C-alpha positions, 0 to 999 in steps of 0.5 A: 500499499502506497504512502499517502500524500501529505497536505499541510494549510494553516489559517493565520494566526488570530490577534486575541485583542477582542472576540472574533467576528464573521471575517475571522470565521470566513478564513477559517471555514475556507481552510477548513472547507479545503482540509476537509477536501483534500482528506476526502480526496486520501491525503494526509492533513495537517491543518493548523490554527491558532492566535498570536497573543503578544504586543502592546495593544493587548498589554494595554487592553489587560492593564484597562481591563485589570487582569494581567495580559495572560489572563486577558488572552485566556478569556479571549481564547479558551473563555466562553464564546471564545476563539476555540468556543468558536471553531468548535461551533463552526464545526472546524477540523483542525488538527493543531491549535498554537498559542504564541504563548505556548512554552515550546514556541517561546523557547523555540522563538529565542533560538530563532532570534539568536541563531539569526542575529548571529548570522548577522541578519538582525542588528541593534539600531534605533527605531524612529517613525509612526506607529498604529497601535491598533494594527501593531505596524511601524510605517515611514511616513511616505507609507501613510495615506493622508498622515494615518495608518495606510490598513485601518485608516485611525491615526498614527503615533510618534515612535523612538526607542532602541530595537533590533531590526532584521536585514529584510533589504538584504533579500529584496531582489530574491524575493521580488524575483520569487513573487514575479517568477513563480506562483508563489502568492496568488491571487496573482493580482497581489503580486504587482501590488507588492513589487511596486508598493514595497519592493520597488520603492525600496525594502526597508530593514525590519523592526524586530524588537520593542522595549517600550512594553514587556509583553512579548518573548523576551530576547534572552541575550538582551535584557528589555527587548522582547520580540516584536510581532513578525518573527514571534507570528510567523514562525509559528507555521514551523515550531507547530511542527517541531521545528527548534522543539520538542512539543513535535515531531513532524517538521521533516514530514509536512514542511514546507506548507502547501498553502497558508490562507490569509486576509490580504491585508497581512499579504505583504507579511506573508510574501515578503518578510515571511520568505526573507526570514526562511531564506535567512534560515535556510530553510524551504518556503511554503509553496503558496500564500493565497491572500483572500479577499474581505468580506466588507460591510456597508462597504467598509472592511470588518475591523474589531478596531472600528466596531462594525463586525458581525457576530458569527454565534448569532448568525450560526445559532440562529440559521445553522452553522451549515447555512452559515459555511455555505453562505460564506463560501458560495456568495464571493469569489474566494480571491476577491471582496464581498459584501456582506449582508443580512438580506444576501445571507437570507436569500442564499438560505432560501434558494439555493438550501431550501428551495434547491437541495432541501425541496430535492432532498424532501421530495425524492425520499418522500416520493419512495416512502409514498410509492415504495415504502422503505426500499426501492424494487430490487433490479431498479438501479443503473443499467450497464448502458448508464454505466458505461456511459457515465464512464464515458463522460468522465472520462471525457470530462463532459456531456459527450451529447448521447442524449441527441440520439434519443427522440424529443419525447423519449424519457430515457433523453432525460436519464442520460442528460442527468447521467451526463451531467452526474458523471462529469461532476467530481472532475469539474468540481476537482478542477475548480476545488484545486484552484481554491475557487469555492464558489465555482466548485459549488456552483457545479454541484447545484447546477446538478441539483437543479437538473434533478429538481426539472428532472422530477418535472420531466417526469411526473413521478407522481402520473407515474405512480397511477400507472401500473404498466409504470412501476419500474419506470417510477423506481427507476426515476427515483433511483437517478434522483437518490444517485443524484443526491448521494453524489451532491452529498458526497462533493458537499461534505467539504463545505456541510459535513453535519448536513450531508451526514443527514442526507447520507442517513435518508438516501441509506447511503453506507460509508462506501458510498460516501467516499471520493471514489464513489462520487466518481462512480454512476450507481454506487447506491444499493438499489436496496438502500434504506431510504426514509424522509427525515427532518426538513433540513432547511426551513424556508425564511420570513425574510421581511420579519426575520431581517426586522428581528436581526436589526433589533438584535444587531442594534442591542449589540451594538449599544452593549458594544459601546457601552463597553468601548475602550474610550477614544484618546484625544491629543493636546490640541484637542484637550487645548479646545476645551475653556474651563472658567471659575464661576461664582454659584448664584443660585442652585436648586433641585430638578423637579422629577429627578432624584439626580439634577440640580440647577445652577445659575451661575456667574461665569463672568460673561455679563449675564448669568449662565444655567448649567445642570449638574447630577450631584443632588446625592452629594451635595444639597443646593443651599450649601452651594450657593456663594461658592466658586466652582470650576465649570467648562463653557464651551461645551455643546448645549443640551437638554435634560429633563427639558431644560437646557444645560450650557457646560458641565461643571467639573468633579472627581469621583474616589472612593471614601468609607467602606468602599462607597463612592464620593463625588467631590466637586471641584470648589476654589477659594470664594475670593477668586474672582468668577470668569478667570479662565483656567489652562 
């Protein structure tokens, strides 16, 4: 018995600064479908995913949450509805999950960093430039777009610190040759972007250590430095196989990777930096990097830092995991951007899954049960002529046109057309899958499903059932439909594994009839297979009602997210716009029907009184404040509270008092300070 062919496929490792969104699920579902397809074809597959857990952003978020960075990432990765829970929900079949905080990975990265340093490809210097904290990326002034990060469009900050650098420029010519003269990077449209935007302008050496934060892998020969992002992150694809560690022993077996599936925003790191680092280490390069497009929402990229994300938990739990998996890979070509919308998702479920696939399975199994019970009659399966036809069509990769020899009204013509389409399906499907054209592969399968539904209307089984002389014909028609369902289900298994398992159970297909080999054979299903009408696989959705409910759920989710959102920092220039003045309290009274609000009339030195409302009644009585000198912000936009207009804000502070109770202290000055003094 020959040894199985190897196939090693990876997702990027995701950054657990927050819960993952539908864009992350898109990449991981595509990787899972490819891994399942290769297993179906008989390959020995290793499928890796994981999380990239170090960096300043996580250190800051952990500090804000009052926990250690490790506790913070543990919750995102291992906690309820975390990364691992999401992949379990989405039926992801990864063989390994790496965390860059894993001890074996940490030790391996230290060895790799030191080896590159000793070779002279890493050297010590000083970084001066621009830094985008949300993206954890350094940029030169020329790379910014309108002065902002070219990836996320957010503000960047000046950065200057001692750092180690990787001699990326040393490998520029070799990287350009790799990109331009091989198929290392796909889709091909990404190549010109990398060469023209990054290599030809002059490839600069890369910052690979930081000293301004501590949450990272320590550089063991230079305390104070931690390994920065890309050496730590990119080498996960090899450390997860056992490279420079004793955790695993699969590096020689599986490396180089057959393909890295990644989002297009990190193509630069995987197609320029990653091969250069491997060249430095004198290691084989991965065979391919495939940079897929983005799922866009309202025309823009989904981003945790922007807050415009779609929750895969909500959709998977509401519509079923397989429906969501199917939609993600059917709606958009894998290499290009695609607009996500709830309308498109519901429409695809109703048309493809409910009307076409679900309807075919339901009608076919119901008619078998109605007309013949649990089993079709013996001898109703594929004839020798049909098997020969199927073999001929499969070899010719297409419909050979044999149906033309039959008269237009001869029912056998319909059999030949259906069988011809089914016979060539596996070959065309394989061709599309090998190109990572998931959308096209699914379209091919649904062409057969559509043809089978048409075959029902052409043969009218309900009419055949009324004619005793047509019982053999009726049984053969139903067998042909079952066989089309079986072949379709085999090829849909990488995309909808749970649903296809249910379909196989309904049509009575055993394990040998669910294989890749069997999908290329017409007539593999036994004519005595036990058939049963199971549950409705894809109930139709009332689109209008559902969209209303989804809109309400999403608004509630946005409100909750906004309440938890990280505060936006302002610059010193923004702060300088705020005008603080001293003000004398002329009068103060409680606002009717409010437990908190006090209504102040203030002398702010403006020549006329100013009204400001403040929610401090639980801390102060109005009569105690009359005559006091307070500090107010007087250029805040007016707003109404309890029907009254407030023209500013009183400045106060909260501190913890006795027994943990909060106390609010209004900022008050010596009463001798005149009203209208500006504070700055």
